[in-house]
N, C-alpha and C positions, 0 to 999 in steps of 0.2 A: 318209202313214199316221200318223207320229208326232204330227203336229199334231192329227189327229182324237183320238188317245189323250189327248193333253194337254188338249184342249178338254173331252172327256168327264170326265176326272179333275177338272179345275178346276170344271166345272159341278156335278159331284156334291158336291164339298166345299162349295162356296158355297151351293148350294140346300139341301142337307140340314142344314148347320149353322145356317142362318137360319130354318128352319121351326119352327113350334111342334109339339109332339109329336103333335097330332091330325092333322096333314096329311102328315107326312114318309113314312108307309108307302106312300102312293100314288106319291109321287115316287120312292121307292126301287124300287118295282115297274117304273116307267117306265124308270129308269136301267138296271136289269137287262135289260129288254127291248131297250133301245137297244144295250147292249153285245153282246147275242146276235145282233143283226142286222148289226152292223158286221163286215166281213170282216177279222178280226185273229187273230193267233196265239192258240192256246189258253192258253198261259202268261200272256200279257198280259191276256186276259179274266179269268183267275183272280186276277191281281194287282189289277185294277180292282174286281172283285167283293169282294175282301178289304178294299180301301180303303173302299168304301161300307159294308161290314159294320162296320168300326171306327167310322165316323161314326155309324151307327145305334146301336151299343152305347153310345157316348158320350151320345147324346140320350136313350136309355132310362134311363141311370144318373142323369141330371140329375133332381133332385127337382122335383115339380110346382110347388111354391111358388117355387123359384128360376126356373123357366121362366116363370111368370107375371110375375115382376119383370123378367126380361130382355125379355119381350114389351112390357110397359108402358114401360120405359125406351127401348127401340128405337123404339116407335111415337111417343114424344114428340119424335123427330127433333131432338134437341139437337145443334146444329151442332158437328161435329168430335169428338164423344164416340164412342169405340170401346168398345162394351159386349160382354163375352163371359163365358161361364162359366169358372170356374177351380176345379176340384173341386166342392165344395159352396158356393163363394162366387161373387161377381160381381165381375169386374175391370172397372174403368172407366178407360180411358186418356184423360186430359184433354189438350187442346191446350196447347202450351208457354205461350201467352199468358194462360192461365186465372188468375183470382184465386182460388187454392185456399182461402184463408182465408174469403172470402165464401161460397164453395160449402159449406165445412164448417160455417159458422155457420147457413146456411139448410137444410142437409140434413135435420135432424130434422123440421122443419115440412113440407118437401116430401115426405119419405117418409111421414109421417103422413097427409097429404092423398091421396097416391097409393094408400096401402094400403086406402083405402075402396073401391076398385074391385076388390079381390081377395077372392073368396069362398072360396078354398082355405084350409084351416086353417093358421094361421101356424106357421112353423118358424124355427129359428135361421138367420140369413143374414148373412154378412159382406159388406159392400160395400168393396172395396179401390180407393181412388182413387189412381191413379198419375200423377205429373206431374214432369217434369224429374228423374227418378231418385229421387224421394221417394215413399213410400207412406203413405197415411193410411187407417185402418180405421174403419168405422162398423158396429157390430153391432146388427142388428135382432133382437128376441126373444132376448136373451142367455141362455145356460145358466148354471147355478151355477158351472161351471168358468170361464166368461168373467168372471163377477162376482168370483170369488175372485182371478183373475189381475189384474183391474183394481184390486183392493184391495191387491195385492202379496203375496197368499197363494199358496201352491203346493200 
């Protein structure tokens, strides 16, 4: 029984977190139906439902522009890149053997090219590239606060 619970829980986390916002409601309904048909304790059903609800809320809070970028980067199938939302930003975990300097040098051109495929109105978006304990930020559509911080003003 515990294996079934674990499988449902892992399935719900993986599927709901990887879906774009237009498809996850159908999967959410399917998961709730699946939970209700499995013969498990009421409390455990409630915990699983709560877990799914938290994932759905996270997806709903993610802005559309951020989601489009996550979809584009994920669909690019860049080997060993782990792409995930981090609040209103995008976290990209790079493999240890990555040449971060080359990636950072090419990032503005790549982002500019990929942005042509996005019809959603642009918003501020920070890409956080993480590699070997180091973080490198690239801000797309910076705000005044971002520009002032870059100039050293506060």
